[in-house]
C-alpha positions, -999 to +999 in steps of 0.1 A: -736-348-288-750-380-265-754-380-232-766-403-206-792-394-182-784-406-153-751-380-152-778-351-164-792-324-131-826-324-130-836-286-133-870-294-125-897-324-114-923-328-142-917-359-159-899-349-196-920-364-221-900-375-251-888-342-276-879-351-317-845-340-321-838-318-354-854-340-374-839-371-358-855-402-369-850-429-341-870-455-347-835-475-349-827-470-321-859-471-299-869-507-324-830-522-308-843-513-268-880-531-278-865-558-285-833-564-267-863-557-237-888-588-250-860-605-258-852-619-221-816-595-221-830-567-198-860-556-179-865-519-196-843-497-207-836-454-207-824-435-241-815-396-236-803-375-262-792-339-258-783-324-289-780-288-291-803-280-259-830-302-272-833-334-265-853-368-267-864-395-243-878-427-240-887-454-220-888-495-230-901-523-200-907-517-163-884-513-142-867-549-125-873-579-136-897-584-102-915-554-107-939-549-138-942-505-130-935-489-167-895-480-169-902-442-172-882-414-196-869-404-157-862-440-147-820-438-141-803-472-137-776-477-115-748-487-142-723-493-115-713-527-117-715-526-154-685-502-153-673-521-132-658-547-159-655-525-188-632-502-173-613-535-156-615-557-191-604-526-213-573-519-189-566-555-190-564-552-226-547-528-230-517-541-209-519-573-231-517-551-265-486-532-247-465-559-237-474-558-196-497-591-189-495-617-205-532-640-205-525-673-200-494-668-171-499-678-137-514-650-113-484-654-091-463-631-119-483-608-109-492-613-072-466-630-058-487-630-020-516-651-042-501-688-036-510-716-016-529-749-023-556-752-056-545-716-057-512-726-086 
């Protein structure tokens, strides 16, 4: 079972170290995270996996594009903006699949009050 560490309650203030989970090789995932940071797609990334009471934590890159401090295994990134887009996109595509929404239709079909100059 994989968990986003931002959702897990902290039970102590110690900085956790990377632990091996059931001898799993995480090198493909950590190499990918490192490559994302090197490519400039994100300033940093943190991986947190919890399985059978054990955990693996890995941090790559830095806190922000402007802040050079390194990301730590305890760094929590705010994903609120990302989850809004993912949730809305998923809901819209389900409505399209169900035939309840047509992507090329004018907005006024679904929101009649959306009218006025430049909104056609």
